[in-house]
Structure formats: C-alpha cells, structure tokens
C-alpha positions in Angstrom: -18.3 -36.7 -85.1 -20.5 -37.5 -82.2 -17.6 -38.9 -80.2 -15.4 -35.9 -81.1 -18.1 -33.4 -80.1 -18.7 -35.0 -76.7 -14.9 -35.0 -76.0 -14.7 -31.3 -76.9 -17.4 -30.3 -74.5 -15.9 -32.0 -71.4 -13.3 -29.4 -70.5 -16.0 -26.7 -70.5 -18.4 -28.6 -68.3 -15.6 -29.5 -65.9 -14.6 -25.8 -65.7 -18.2 -24.8 -65.1 -18.5 -27.3 -62.3 -15.5 -25.9 -60.6 -16.7 -22.3 -61.1 -20.1 -23.2 -59.7 -18.6 -24.7 -56.6 -16.4 -21.5 -56.2 -19.4 -19.3 -56.6 -21.4 -21.3 -54.2 -18.6 -21.1 -51.6 -18.3 -17.3 -52.1 -22.1 -16.9 -51.8 -22.1 -18.9 -48.6 -19.2 -16.8 -47.2 -21.0 -13.6 -48.0 -24.2 -14.9 -46.4 -22.3 -15.8 -43.3 -20.7 -12.4 -43.1 -24.0 -10.7 -43.6 -25.5 -12.8 -40.8 -22.7 -11.7 -38.5 -23.3 -8.0 -39.4 -26.9 -8.4 -38.6 -26.3 -10.2 -35.3 -23.5 -7.9 -34.2 -24.8 -5.2 -31.8 -24.3 -1.6 -32.8 -21.3 0.3 -31.4 -22.2 1.9 -28.1 -22.4 5.8 -28.1 -19.2 7.4 -27.3 -18.4 10.6 -25.4 -15.2 12.8 -25.5 -13.7 13.5 -22.1 -10.5 15.1 -20.9 -7.7 12.8 -19.7 -4.2 13.6 -18.3 -1.8 13.9 -21.2 1.0 12.7 -18.9 1.7 12.2 -15.2 0.6 15.3 -13.3 2.1 16.1 -9.9 -0.6 18.4 -8.7 2.1 20.9 -7.5 1.7 23.4 -10.3 -1.5 24.8 -12.0 -2.7 23.0 -15.1 -2.0 24.1 -18.6 -3.8 23.2 -21.8 -0.9 21.0 -22.7 -1.6 18.8 -19.6 -4.8 17.4 -21.0 -6.0 15.7 -24.2 -9.5 14.6 -25.4 -10.3 10.9 -25.6 -13.5 9.2 -26.8 -14.8 6.5 -24.5 -18.2 4.6 -24.2 -20.8 6.8 -22.6 -21.7 4.0 -20.2 -18.4 4.2 -18.4 -18.0 8.0 -18.2 -17.7 8.9 -14.5 -19.9 11.6 -13.0 -18.4 15.0 -13.2 -16.0 14.1 -16.1 -14.6 17.1 -17.8 -15.3 17.7 -21.5 -12.9 19.2 -24.0 -14.6 22.6 -23.8 -14.3 22.9 -20.0 -11.7 25.4 -18.9 -8.9 23.8 -16.9 -5.9 26.1 -17.5 -4.8 27.7 -14.2 -6.8 25.2 -12.1 -5.0 23.2 -9.4 -5.3 19.4 -8.7 -6.1 18.1 -5.2 -3.6 15.2 -5.7 -1.3 13.7 -8.4 -3.0 12.2 -11.5 -1.6 9.4 -13.7 -1.3 9.7 -17.5 -4.6 8.7 -19.2 -6.7 9.2 -16.1 -10.1 10.8 -16.7 -10.2 14.2 -15.1 -13.3 15.0 -13.0 -14.5 18.1 -11.1 -13.6 16.4 -7.7 -10.0 16.1 -8.8 -9.7 19.9 -9.2 -9.3 22.1 -6.2 -11.8 24.9 -5.9 -10.3 28.4 -5.9 -10.3 29.7 -2.3 -12.6 32.6 -3.1 -15.1 30.4 -5.0 -18.6 31.1 -3.9 -17.9 34.6 -2.5 -18.4 36.5 -5.8 -17.3 36.7 -9.4 -13.7 37.7 -10.1 -12.7 37.7 -6.4 -9.4 36.3 -5.2 -8.2 35.2 -1.8 -5.8 37.6 -0.1 -4.0 37.0 3.2 -4.1 39.9 5.7 -2.2 40.1 9.0 -4.1 42.1 11.6 -2.2 43.9 14.4 -4.9 43.3 17.1 -5.5 39.5 17.8 -8.4 40.5 20.0 -10.3 42.0 17.1 -9.4 39.0 14.9 -10.9 36.7 17.5 -14.3 38.2 16.8 -14.2 37.1 13.1 -15.6 34.0 11.6 -15.8 32.7 8.0 -18.4 34.9 6.3 -17.8 38.0 8.5 -17.7 41.1 6.4 -15.1 43.7 7.3 -13.3 46.9 6.2 -9.5 46.9 6.4 -7.9 50.1 7.7 -4.3 51.3 7.7 -2.8 53.8 10.1 -3.0 57.4 9.2 0.6 57.8 8.1 0.4 55.1 5.5 -0.1 56.0 1.8 -3.8 56.3 0.9 -5.4 53.9 -1.4 -9.1 54.9 -1.1 -9.9 58.5 -0.2 -11.1 58.8 3.4 -12.0 62.2 4.9 -9.8 63.7 7.6 -6.0 64.1 7.6 -5.5 62.2 10.9 -7.8 59.3 10.4 -7.1 55.8 9.3 -7.2 55.0 5.6 -9.7 52.4 4.3 -7.9 49.9 2.0 -10.8 47.6 1.3 -14.5 47.9 2.1 -17.2 45.3 3.0 -15.3 42.1 2.0 -16.0 38.6 3.4 -13.6 36.7 5.6 -12.8 33.3 4.1 -10.9 31.9 7.1 -9.0 32.9 10.2 -5.7 31.0 10.1 -4.6 29.1 13.2 -0.9 29.7 13.8 1.7 28.8 16.4 2.6 31.3 19.1 5.7 32.6 17.3 3.7 33.6 14.2 0.7 34.8 16.3 3.0 37.3 18.0 3.2 39.1 14.6 -0.5 39.5 14.4 -3.4 37.3 13.4 -3.6 36.1 9.8 -6.9 36.1 8.0 -7.9 35.5 4.4 -10.3 37.8 2.6 -12.1 37.5 -0.7 -11.2 40.7 -2.6 -10.7 42.1 -6.1 -7.4 42.0 -7.9 -7.0 45.7 -7.3 -7.7 45.4 -3.6 -5.3 42.5 -3.3 -2.6 44.7 -4.7 -3.5 47.5 -2.3 -3.3 45.0 0.6 0.1 43.8 -0.6 1.3 47.4 -0.6 0.4 47.7 3.1 1.7 44.3 4.2 4.3 46.0 6.4 1.8 48.4 8.0 -0.3 47.9 11.1 -3.7 47.0 9.8 -7.0 47.1 11.8 -10.6 46.2 10.9 -14.1 47.5 11.1 -16.7 44.7 11.3 -19.8 45.2 9.2 -21.5 41.8 9.9 
C-alpha cells in the first residue's frame, strides 16, 4: 500500500511544481510591467491647434473646410498658434501653406482696415485733383465730395453745392502709380463702413474731391 500510495501522488506533485513555476514566471512578468509603468514618465500635456487640412495656395480666403484641429504636445506649440475656436473663415494667408502645417497669426494677413475701427473696410477712391491728394498721409481724416450734378447720398444743403459721400474717414494709404494711371487721378484707400463703400462705388465714374479734417 505504501508503494502504491507514493506512486499515486507523484503526478500531482509534478503538476504542482510546473504550476508553481508558471505562477512564479507570471508574477515576475507582472512585477516587471508594474516597474515599467512606475518608471515611465506621464504623457506630456497636449493642446489642440488648427492645422491646414490640405495644401493652401493663399490666393483665396480661407473657409472652415481648410483647417482641422490636431492635438500636439504643449511644449512644441508655436507662439501665436490658432486654436479651434479662433475665427479663420474669410481671412487671407500671406503665403502658401502645406497640409498639416500649424496655422499661426503671422501666417494670416491683417485686413487692410484693421486698427482703424470696428466693422470698417478698405475702399479705393480715385481723386480728380492730384495736388489735393499730395497733401494726404496715412491717418489723414477727410470727407469725400462728389460734384453737384451727381446723385446725392448724404443730404447736403444747397442745390448747387457738392454732395458729401463720406464724412471724417481715415486714409489708409496713398497708392503710388505710374504716369498713365496717375493721369486718371490719384488713388487713395479709405477705411469706411460697408454702406459708405457702396456709395463710393456708385460714384466711381464721377469727379471726386476731398475736404481735409486732420
């Protein structure tokens, strides 16, 4: 009986020995994995930025479909990077942009009338008198007048006087042109409202003069 009993137990102890080795190996692997997790540095903080969804030529204004949000490590975000909430539709690029490139403020061209007032746009105006235009500088404030026979836009007293089209608007720039274009009058650019820009466009064929306010 003793011999039989010892022989019967051998398979069990052999299996237990194998299981114990397997359990020991598993425990060692788990310990190593835990050590790696402890030693691994935490993921760096990420920031979402706007990148070009495809190659952008810079020849047409941006649309919402031209940009996508991408998460990148905060440490490599360039200064002035645009965030997903920043408005870009309608803005223009200074130069072409490759797909995936992070968009920054310096890549966007400022509207010409930026800094002259809210909701103002840039409107070109060709003045009949180049001598008067020579008195202007960026920042000069002027009224634009049309000859008496032109359709009125803003009421102005007197049947034979000039009509004031816009009042007290700043000059953005005086455009330098060649002699051929200059013979048609001097081109200046004003910061005006949308309504005033429409009025100026309606008088584009008229002889326009100015009154300088400052």
